[in-house]
C-alpha positions as CSV (number, residue, x, y, z in Angstrom):
1,M,120.6,58.1,95.4
2,G,120.4,57.8,91.7
3,I,123.5,59.9,91.0
4,K,125.7,57.4,89.3
5,K,123.9,57.4,85.9
6,Y,124.2,61.2,85.8
7,F,128.0,61.2,86.2
8,H,130.2,60.5,83.3
9,G,133.5,61.6,84.8
10,V,134.8,65.1,85.6
11,S,137.0,66.2,82.8
12,F,138.0,69.5,81.2
13,R,138.9,67.8,77.8
14,G,137.0,69.2,74.8
15,L,137.3,72.8,76.0
16,D,134.6,74.7,74.2
17,W,133.5,78.3,73.8
18,I,131.5,78.3,77.0
19,Y,134.8,78.1,79.0
20,I,136.2,81.0,77.1
21,V,133.1,83.1,77.8
22,L,133.2,82.2,81.5
23,I,136.8,83.4,81.7
24,L,135.8,86.6,80.1
25,V,132.8,87.0,82.4
26,G,135.2,86.4,85.3
27,L,137.5,89.2,84.0
28,A,134.5,91.6,83.5
29,S,133.3,90.9,87.1
30,M,136.8,91.7,88.4
31,V,137.3,95.0,86.6
32,Q,135.5,96.8,89.5
33,V,138.2,95.8,92.0
34,M,141.3,96.5,89.8
35,P,143.7,98.8,91.7
36,T,143.3,101.5,89.0
37,V,139.5,101.4,89.4
38,N,139.1,100.7,93.1
39,R,141.9,103.1,94.1
40,T,141.4,102.9,97.9
41,P,141.3,99.5,99.6
42,D,138.4,98.9,101.8
43,I,138.8,98.2,105.5
44,D,139.2,94.4,105.5
45,S,141.3,94.4,102.4
46,G,143.5,97.1,103.9
47,I,144.2,94.9,106.9
48,F,145.1,91.9,104.8
49,L,147.3,94.0,102.5
50,Y,149.2,95.5,105.4
51,F,149.7,92.1,107.0
52,G,150.9,90.6,103.7
53,S,153.4,93.5,103.3
54,R,154.8,93.0,106.8
55,I,155.1,89.2,106.3
56,L,157.4,90.0,103.4
57,H,159.5,92.0,105.9
58,G,159.8,89.0,108.2
59,E,157.0,89.6,110.7
60,L,154.7,86.9,111.9
61,P,150.9,87.0,112.2
62,Y,149.6,86.9,115.8
63,R,153.1,87.7,117.3
64,D,153.7,90.9,115.4
65,L,150.3,91.5,113.8
66,W,147.0,90.7,115.6
67,D,143.8,89.7,113.8
68,S,141.2,87.0,114.4
69,K,141.3,85.7,110.8
70,P,143.2,82.4,110.1
71,P,146.6,82.7,108.5
72,G,145.8,81.7,104.9
73,I,144.3,85.1,104.0
74,F,147.5,86.9,105.1
75,Y,149.8,84.7,103.2
76,I,147.6,84.9,100.1
77,N,148.1,88.7,100.2
78,A,151.9,88.2,100.9
79,L,152.1,86.0,97.8
80,G,150.2,88.5,95.6
81,L,152.4,91.4,96.8
82,F,155.5,89.4,96.3
83,V,154.5,88.6,92.7
84,S,153.8,92.2,91.8
85,G,156.7,93.8,93.8
86,G,154.5,95.2,96.5
87,S,151.6,96.6,94.4
88,R,148.0,95.4,94.6
89,W,148.1,94.0,91.1
90,G,149.4,90.7,92.2
91,V,146.6,90.4,94.7
92,W,144.1,91.3,92.0
93,L,145.6,88.6,89.8
94,L,144.9,86.0,92.5
95,E,141.4,87.3,92.9
96,F,140.8,86.9,89.1
97,V,142.2,83.4,89.1
98,G,140.0,82.5,92.0
99,I,136.8,83.7,90.5
100,T,137.7,82.1,87.1
101,V,138.3,78.8,88.8
102,A,135.0,79.1,90.6
103,L,133.1,79.7,87.4
104,L,134.9,76.9,85.5
105,A,134.5,74.3,88.3
106,G,130.9,75.4,88.9
107,Y,130.1,74.9,85.2
108,A,131.8,71.5,85.2
109,F,129.6,70.5,88.2
110,L,126.3,72.1,87.3
111,K,126.2,71.0,83.6
112,R,126.2,67.3,84.5
113,S,122.9,67.7,86.5
114,F,121.1,70.6,84.9
115,G,122.5,70.8,81.3
116,K,124.9,73.2,79.7
117,M,122.5,76.1,79.1
118,A,121.0,76.2,82.6
119,A,124.5,75.9,84.2
120,F,126.0,78.6,81.9
121,F,123.3,81.2,82.5
122,S,123.1,80.6,86.2
123,L,126.8,81.1,86.6
124,I,127.1,84.2,84.4
125,L,124.2,85.7,86.4
126,M,126.0,84.8,89.6
127,A,129.1,86.6,88.4
128,A,127.1,89.6,87.3
129,H,125.8,90.0,90.9
130,L,129.2,89.9,92.6
131,A,129.1,93.7,92.7
132,L,126.3,93.6,95.2
133,V,128.5,92.1,97.9
134,L,132.1,92.2,96.8
135,E,132.8,95.5,98.7
136,G,136.1,96.3,97.1
137,G,137.4,92.7,96.9
138,N,140.2,90.8,98.5
139,L,137.9,89.2,100.9
140,T,138.0,85.8,102.7
141,E,134.6,84.7,101.5
142,E,135.7,85.6,97.9
143,Y,138.7,83.4,98.0
144,G,136.5,80.6,99.4
145,L,134.3,80.4,96.2
146,P,136.6,78.3,94.1
147,F,137.1,75.9,96.9
148,Q,133.4,75.5,97.4
149,F,132.8,74.4,93.8
150,L,135.9,72.2,93.9
151,I,134.5,70.4,96.9
152,W,131.3,69.8,95.0
153,L,133.2,68.4,92.0
154,I,135.0,65.9,94.2
155,W,131.8,65.0,96.0
156,L,130.3,64.2,92.6
157,K,133.1,61.7,92.1
158,I,132.7,60.3,95.6
159,M,129.0,59.7,95.2
160,Q,129.7,57.1,92.4
161,D,131.3,54.9,95.1
162,P,131.7,56.5,98.6
163,K,133.7,53.5,99.9
164,H,137.1,55.0,99.0
165,F,139.4,56.9,101.4
166,W,141.4,59.2,99.1
167,P,138.7,61.2,97.3
168,G,137.3,62.1,100.7
169,F,140.8,63.0,101.9
170,W,141.4,65.4,99.1
171,M,137.9,66.9,99.6
172,G,139.0,67.5,103.3
173,V,142.2,69.1,102.2
174,V,140.4,71.5,99.9
175,A,138.0,72.4,102.7
176,G,140.8,72.7,105.1
177,V,142.7,75.1,102.9
178,S,139.6,77.2,102.4
179,S,138.9,77.3,106.2
180,T,142.4,78.8,106.7
181,M,141.1,81.9,104.8
182,K,138.1,82.1,107.1
183,Q,136.9,79.4,109.6
184,T,133.4,79.2,108.3
185,N,134.6,78.6,104.7
186,G,135.0,75.0,105.8
187,G,131.2,74.8,106.2
188,A,131.1,74.0,102.5
189,L,132.1,70.5,103.5
190,V,129.1,70.0,105.8
191,A,126.4,69.4,103.3
192,P,128.4,66.9,101.2
193,A,129.4,65.0,104.4
194,L,125.8,64.8,105.6
195,L,124.7,63.4,102.3
196,I,127.4,60.8,102.3
197,G,126.4,59.9,105.8
198,L,122.8,59.6,104.7
199,W,123.8,57.3,101.9
200,I,125.7,55.1,104.4
201,V,122.6,54.8,106.6
202,I,120.1,54.2,103.7
203,T,122.3,51.6,102.0
204,R,123.8,50.2,105.2
205,N,127.1,50.1,103.4
206,W,129.3,51.0,106.4
207,R,132.5,51.0,104.2
208,G,131.3,54.5,103.2
209,V,132.7,55.7,106.5
210,R,136.1,55.6,104.8
211,S,135.1,58.7,102.8
212,L,134.0,60.6,106.0
213,L,137.2,59.5,107.7
214,G,139.3,60.8,104.8
215,M,137.5,64.2,105.0
216,A,138.2,64.5,108.7
217,I,141.9,63.6,108.2
218,G,142.3,65.9,105.2
219,V,141.0,68.9,107.2
220,A,143.2,67.9,110.2
221,V,146.3,67.6,108.1
222,V,145.9,71.2,106.7
223,W,145.4,72.6,110.2
224,A,148.2,70.5,111.7
225,V,150.6,72.1,109.3
226,W,149.6,75.6,110.5
227,L,149.6,74.5,114.1
228,G,153.1,73.0,113.8
229,Y,154.3,76.1,112.0
230,F,153.2,78.5,114.8
231,L,154.2,76.1,117.5
232,A,157.7,76.0,116.0
233,S,157.7,79.8,115.8
234,G,156.9,80.1,119.5
235,V,153.5,81.9,118.9
236,F,151.1,79.0,119.3
237,E,149.3,80.6,122.3
238,D,148.8,83.9,120.5
239,F,147.6,82.1,117.4
240,W,145.1,80.0,119.4
241,Q,143.8,83.0,121.3
242,A,143.2,85.1,118.1
243,V,141.9,82.4,115.7
244,F,139.9,80.2,118.0
245,A,139.2,81.7,121.4
246,F,138.2,85.2,120.1
247,N,136.0,83.7,117.4
248,A,134.4,81.2,119.8
249,Y,133.5,84.1,122.0
250,F,131.8,86.0,119.1
251,I,129.7,83.0,118.2
252,G,128.0,83.3,121.6
253,S,125.9,86.2,120.4
254,D,122.3,86.2,121.8
255,L,119.5,84.5,119.9
256,I,117.7,87.7,118.7
257,T,120.9,89.1,117.3
258,R,121.5,85.9,115.4
259,L,117.8,85.8,114.2
260,R,118.1,89.3,112.8
261,A,121.3,88.3,111.1
262,L,119.6,85.2,109.7
263,L,116.8,87.2,108.4
264,F,119.3,89.5,106.7
265,A,121.1,86.5,105.2
266,V,118.0,85.1,103.5
267,T,116.3,88.4,102.5
268,F,119.0,90.9,101.5
269,L,120.0,89.4,98.1
270,P,116.4,88.4,97.0
271,S,115.4,92.0,97.8
272,K,118.1,93.3,95.4
273,S,117.7,91.1,92.4
274,P,115.1,88.6,91.0
275,Y,118.0,86.2,90.3
276,F,118.2,85.5,94.0
277,L,114.5,85.5,94.5
278,I,114.3,82.7,91.9
279,G,116.9,80.9,94.0
280,V,114.8,81.2,97.2
281,L,111.6,80.0,95.3
282,A,113.6,77.1,93.8
283,W,114.6,76.1,97.3
284,L,111.0,75.8,98.3
285,I,109.9,74.0,95.0
286,G,113.1,71.9,95.1
287,G,112.1,70.5,98.5
288,L,108.7,69.5,97.3
289,W,110.2,68.0,94.1
290,M,112.6,65.8,96.1
291,V,109.8,64.5,98.3
292,M,107.7,63.6,95.2
293,S,110.7,62.2,93.2
294,S,112.4,59.9,95.8
295,P,110.9,57.1,97.9
296,A,114.1,57.2,99.9
297,V,113.5,60.9,100.8
298,R,109.9,60.1,101.8
299,R,111.1,57.3,104.1
300,V,113.4,59.7,105.8
301,L,110.8,62.5,106.0
302,F,108.2,60.3,107.6
303,H,110.6,58.6,110.1
304,P,109.6,59.3,113.8
305,V,113.1,60.6,114.5
306,V,112.3,63.6,112.3
307,A,109.2,64.5,114.3
308,W,111.2,64.2,117.6
309,L,113.8,66.5,116.1
310,F,111.1,69.1,115.4
311,I,110.0,68.9,119.0
312,L,113.5,69.0,120.4
313,G,114.4,72.0,118.2
314,S,111.4,73.9,119.3
315,L,112.1,73.3,123.0
316,V,115.6,74.6,122.5
317,L,114.3,77.7,120.7
318,L,111.8,78.4,123.4
319,Y,114.4,78.1,126.1
320,K,116.6,80.6,124.3
321,V,113.7,83.0,124.0
322,F,112.7,82.9,127.6
323,F,116.0,82.4,129.5
324,R,119.4,84.1,129.6
325,V,121.7,81.6,131.3
326,G,120.6,78.6,133.2
327,F,117.1,79.3,134.3
328,S,117.3,83.1,134.7
329,P,114.3,84.3,132.8
330,Y,113.8,87.5,130.8
331,T,111.0,89.8,132.0
332,L,107.9,90.3,129.9
333,K,109.1,93.8,129.1
334,E,112.3,92.4,127.6
335,I,110.5,90.1,125.2
336,G,110.1,92.2,122.1
337,P,108.6,91.5,118.7
338,Y,111.5,89.3,117.6
339,R,111.2,87.1,120.7
340,W,107.4,86.8,120.3
341,G,108.0,85.8,116.7
342,A,110.4,83.1,117.8
343,V,107.8,81.9,120.3
344,A,105.3,81.6,117.5
345,I,107.7,79.6,115.5
346,G,108.6,77.3,118.4
347,A,105.0,76.7,119.2
348,T,104.2,75.8,115.6
349,L,107.1,73.4,115.5
350,I,106.0,71.7,118.7
351,I,102.4,71.2,117.3
352,L,103.8,70.0,114.0
353,G,106.1,67.6,115.8
354,V,103.4,66.2,118.0
355,V,101.1,65.6,115.0
356,W,104.0,64.2,112.9
357,V,105.0,61.7,115.5
358,Q,101.6,60.0,115.5
359,P,101.9,56.6,113.7
360,S,98.6,57.1,112.0
361,F,99.7,60.4,110.5
362,L,103.1,59.0,109.4
363,K,101.3,56.1,107.7
364,W,98.7,58.3,106.0
365,G,101.2,61.0,104.9
366,K,103.6,58.4,103.3
367,H,100.7,56.6,101.6
368,A,99.3,59.8,100.2
369,L,102.7,60.9,98.7
370,D,103.4,57.4,97.3
371,N,100.2,57.6,95.3
372,L,101.0,61.0,93.8
373,P,102.4,60.9,90.2
374,A,106.1,61.2,90.4
375,P,107.7,63.9,88.4
376,T,110.3,63.0,85.8
377,P,113.7,62.7,87.6
378,R,115.4,65.3,85.5
379,V,118.2,65.8,88.0
380,P,119.9,63.6,90.7
381,V,118.0,63.9,93.9
382,A,121.3,64.0,95.8
383,V,122.5,67.1,93.9
384,M,119.2,68.9,94.7
385,G,119.6,67.8,98.3
386,L,123.1,69.3,98.2
387,G,121.7,72.7,97.2
388,L,118.9,72.7,99.8
389,L,121.3,71.7,102.6
390,D,124.1,74.0,101.7
391,F,121.7,77.0,101.5
392,V,120.5,76.4,105.0
393,I,124.0,75.7,106.4
394,Q,125.6,78.8,104.8
395,A,122.7,81.0,106.0
396,G,123.4,79.7,109.5
397,L,127.1,80.3,109.3
398,V,126.6,83.8,107.9
399,S,124.5,84.7,110.9
400,A,126.6,82.8,113.5
401,T,128.2,85.9,115.0
402,G,125.1,88.2,114.6
403,A,126.9,90.5,112.2
404,Q,125.2,91.8,109.1
405,Y,127.9,92.4,106.5
406,R,127.1,92.1,102.8
407,H,130.4,90.3,101.9
408,Y,129.5,87.4,104.3
409,L,126.8,86.5,101.7
410,L,129.4,85.6,99.1
411,S,129.5,82.1,100.7
412,M,125.8,81.6,99.7
413,F,126.5,82.3,96.0
414,P,127.3,78.6,95.0
415,A,124.0,77.4,96.6
416,F,122.1,80.2,94.7
417,S,123.8,79.1,91.5
418,L,122.7,75.5,92.0
419,L,119.1,76.4,92.9
420,V,118.7,78.8,90.0
421,A,120.2,76.2,87.6
422,F,117.6,73.8,88.9
423,A,114.9,76.3,88.0
424,F,116.4,77.0,84.6
425,C,116.7,73.4,83.6
426,F,112.9,73.1,83.4
427,L,112.9,75.8,80.8
428,T,115.6,74.3,78.6
429,D,113.6,71.1,77.8
430,R,111.8,72.7,74.8
431,P,112.7,75.3,72.2
432,I,110.1,77.8,73.5
433,G,111.5,77.3,77.1
434,K,115.0,78.1,75.8
435,A,113.7,81.3,74.1
436,W,112.0,82.3,77.4
437,L,115.3,81.8,79.3
438,L,117.2,83.9,76.8
439,L,114.7,86.7,77.2
440,M,114.8,86.5,81.0
441,V,118.6,86.7,81.2
442,I,118.8,90.5,80.5
443,P,116.3,91.7,83.1
444,L,117.6,89.1,85.6
445,A,121.2,90.5,85.1
446,M,120.3,94.2,85.2
447,G,120.6,94.8,89.0
448,G,124.1,93.3,89.2
449,V,125.3,94.6,85.8
450,S,124.3,98.2,86.6
451,Q,126.1,98.0,89.9
452,T,129.2,96.5,88.2
453,V,129.2,99.2,85.6
454,A,128.9,101.9,88.2
455,L,131.8,100.6,90.3
456,S,133.9,100.0,87.2
457,K,133.9,103.7,86.5
458,G,136.2,104.2,89.4
459,K,136.0,104.5,93.2
460,E,138.1,106.4,95.6
461,D,137.8,107.4,99.3
462,A,138.8,111.0,98.9
463,D,139.1,111.5,102.7
464,V,141.4,108.5,103.1
465,Q,143.6,109.7,100.3
466,E,143.8,113.2,101.8
467,V,144.8,111.7,105.1
468,V,147.5,109.6,103.4
469,E,148.9,112.7,101.6
470,F,148.9,114.7,104.9
471,L,150.8,112.0,106.7
472,Q,153.3,111.5,103.9
473,S,154.0,115.3,103.7
474,H,154.2,116.0,107.4
475,L,156.1,112.9,108.7
476,P,159.7,111.7,108.0
477,G,160.2,108.8,105.6
478,D,161.0,106.4,108.5
479,A,158.0,107.3,110.6
480,H,155.7,104.9,112.5
481,I,152.1,105.6,113.1
482,L,149.2,104.3,115.2
483,S,146.0,103.8,113.3
484,W,143.3,103.8,115.9
485,G,140.3,101.7,115.1
486,W,139.7,100.0,111.7
487,N,142.0,101.9,109.3
488,A,145.0,99.6,109.0
489,R,144.9,100.4,105.3
490,L,146.7,103.7,106.2
491,H,149.8,101.7,107.1
492,Y,149.8,100.0,103.7
493,L,149.0,103.2,101.7
494,T,151.5,105.4,103.5
495,G,154.2,102.8,104.0
496,F,154.5,103.7,107.7
497,P,154.5,100.6,110.0
498,A,152.5,100.2,113.1
499,V,154.1,100.5,116.6
500,S,152.1,97.6,118.1
501,R,150.9,94.3,117.0
502,Y,147.4,95.6,117.8
503,V,147.0,97.2,114.3
504,H,143.3,97.5,115.2
505,Q,142.5,97.5,118.9
506,N,139.3,95.4,118.8
507,P,140.4,92.6,121.2
508,L,141.4,95.3,123.8
509,F,137.8,96.5,124.1
510,V,135.4,93.5,123.6
511,S,133.7,92.8,126.9
512,G,134.5,89.3,128.2
513,F,137.6,89.0,126.1
514,A,139.6,92.2,126.8
515,R,142.3,91.7,129.4
516,D,144.4,94.2,131.4
517,E,147.6,92.4,130.5
518,D,147.0,92.9,126.8
519,A,146.1,96.6,127.3
520,S,149.3,96.9,129.4
521,Q,151.4,95.4,126.6
522,F,149.7,97.8,124.1
523,L,150.6,100.8,126.4
524,H,154.2,99.4,126.7
525,D,154.5,99.3,122.9
526,L,153.4,103.0,122.7
527,Q,155.8,104.1,125.4
528,T,158.7,102.1,124.0
529,H,158.2,103.3,120.4
530,P,156.0,106.4,120.5
531,P,154.2,106.8,117.1
532,D,154.9,109.9,115.2
533,A,151.1,110.3,114.7
534,I,147.9,108.8,115.9
535,V,145.1,108.7,113.3
536,Y,141.5,108.2,114.1
537,G,138.7,108.1,111.5
538,P,135.5,106.4,110.5
539,P,134.1,103.9,111.2
540,K,134.4,105.0,114.8
541,I,133.5,101.8,116.5
542,I,136.5,101.6,118.8
543,P,136.5,104.7,121.1
544,L,139.5,107.0,121.4
545,L,138.7,109.1,124.5
546,I,140.3,112.5,124.9
547,P,138.9,115.0,127.4
548,E,137.4,118.3,126.4
549,A,139.6,121.4,126.4
550,G,140.6,122.6,129.9
551,T,140.2,119.2,131.6
552,S,143.2,117.5,133.1
553,C,144.3,114.2,131.5
554,E,144.2,112.7,135.0
555,K,140.4,112.6,134.7
556,L,140.8,109.7,132.2
557,E,141.7,107.5,135.2
558,D,138.1,108.0,136.5
559,P,135.7,105.3,135.3
560,D,132.7,107.6,135.8
561,Y,134.3,110.2,133.6
562,I,135.1,107.6,131.0
563,D,131.4,106.6,131.0
564,W,130.4,110.2,130.6
565,L,132.7,110.7,127.7
566,L,131.4,107.6,126.0
567,H,127.8,108.9,126.2
568,Q,128.9,112.3,124.9
569,N,130.3,110.7,121.7
570,S,128.2,108.9,119.1
571,Y,130.3,105.8,118.6
572,Q,128.8,103.1,116.4
573,R,127.8,100.2,118.6
574,Y,129.3,96.8,118.0
575,Y,127.1,93.8,118.3
576,K,129.2,92.8,121.3
577,Q,129.2,95.0,124.4
578,M,132.5,96.9,124.8
579,T,134.5,97.5,128.0
580,I,137.3,99.8,128.9
581,T,139.8,98.2,131.3
582,S,141.9,100.1,133.8
583,E,145.0,99.6,131.7
584,M,143.2,101.1,128.7
585,R,142.4,104.1,130.8
586,H,146.1,104.5,131.5
587,A,146.7,104.3,127.7
588,F,144.1,107.1,127.1
589,R,145.9,109.2,129.7
590,W,149.3,108.7,128.2
591,I,148.0,109.6,124.7
592,C,146.4,112.7,126.2
593,E,149.6,113.8,127.9
594,H,151.9,113.3,124.9
595,Y,149.9,114.2,121.8
596,I,148.0,117.2,120.5
597,L,145.3,117.4,117.9
598,E,146.3,118.7,114.5
599,P,143.3,120.6,113.0
600,L,142.1,119.3,109.7
601,P,139.3,121.7,108.5
602,N,138.5,119.7,105.4
603,L,138.2,116.4,107.2
604,P,135.8,116.9,110.1
605,E,135.4,113.1,110.6
606,W,139.1,112.5,111.0
607,Q,141.5,113.4,113.9
608,I,145.3,113.3,113.6
609,Y,147.3,113.7,116.8
610,L,150.9,114.6,116.6
611,R,153.5,114.3,119.3
612,K,153.9,117.3,121.6
613,Q,157.1,119.2,121.3
614,V,159.4,118.7,124.3
615,P,160.4,122.2,125.6
């Protein structure tokens, strides 16, 4: 693949000023999430901080604390809190180290293919735009960034000679560790593995399978350690249900939801900054550049198998558009604009595949491209292929569940940095091009820098802080509370532990996953150790149903009344349908009978329920 002559060994010897500047850029990009600046942890960060604090008190994830994330993110937070004696500064330090490693490893990788100047400016612009998606920091995708660049560095070493086991093994270990922060973080391994597999097929050097085997074993070893740990702790079933079963269910979102999420993944960042728009355009130009530069790429492109893949993919897409499950079709009224758009795409792919598969077209197309003047191979084709593939793979993983959260897009930042470096390298060939690049940096950075500066002035959720102060002033020091919904950060901020492992109650409500036995355990937890307060605030995705004044709590046992209450309240809708089990109706009734609303005139979006006084 022509990569060997571009590789001169990965080394950090000869540390120069660029590395120092990258460290300072990393520090500047992390000011916005310093505990003294971002004074209120965001929702996800609050969950991770609380879990980390309870781990330091001897509790176990999944047994004592339920969440669907893998264990790595909780233990990273536990380590940070341990280092700083319970404050968020230790966690922030780990965030800073992670971003710095990402920038340094990214520079070590990109400069070998695109030159120092293109690599440097692409990475500082990437760091400048973290503010668009960082959302308070301490996020699983954020911790995955250094691992993504380290995987690429090891891949660069492997591509010199893919016949060795150990480099692949260590790449698998790095990917495995990253996937224990978030399962999809391991997707950074997919594009490198596909390219190594392609190298094996093209060269027919089957000893390259050793690298792929090493990757698989490396990932397996990391997860085997966690599986063994939770098996020995007696919580393997809880661990499996939360980390694998629950997430597998969410991947089953319908096609249109995922298409909307995919559209969000590829359009949100380019709509916010020209830096990302350049990345998208470089993806298009880069594909054409690869076809013109490499006879091997042309041989693959005009192979009949590619045409049949187009046809097969379009048939699968059309099936998803027209049928629910099996051969149960949607009605014409149910096929909205998104589905008709998918039909157009599927039909186009079928036509393209049918034309492509014709031997005469294959021969003509390959001959026409072979006669075009080949561009100067300024960068290794394999590296460009890595950027193109990783962009597509990460966009697919971002949209896998159908959710549209900005911080999911962090995993696409390395691909953007590679694509933008590819665009920049064509400007650094001549002095005038370098001058243009220097002039472009400032306007390209403005969107991200302005957001970073705004967030670095300080951020605080005044409502959350007022709720914390209320709880601390009205409850005893050894109190326990129940945070209903997505505000586990209240436990960390107040120091009041939860009364149940369901720190957020998401798994008790998701249709198809919620079970009566889990809701029964939740109710048992409340009855065994009644919380001193129940706190309910935004985002109100998970409903807490209390009847209107003058209505008996017994009405909460009536499914029809429950449905009526749901429609009377404007709960935000999850991208998965929710259900209320019979045991959860019992829990609502018990809360209604034992708790009374404490008025908070200054906080209309928040409800705090205190225990009723026993006469």
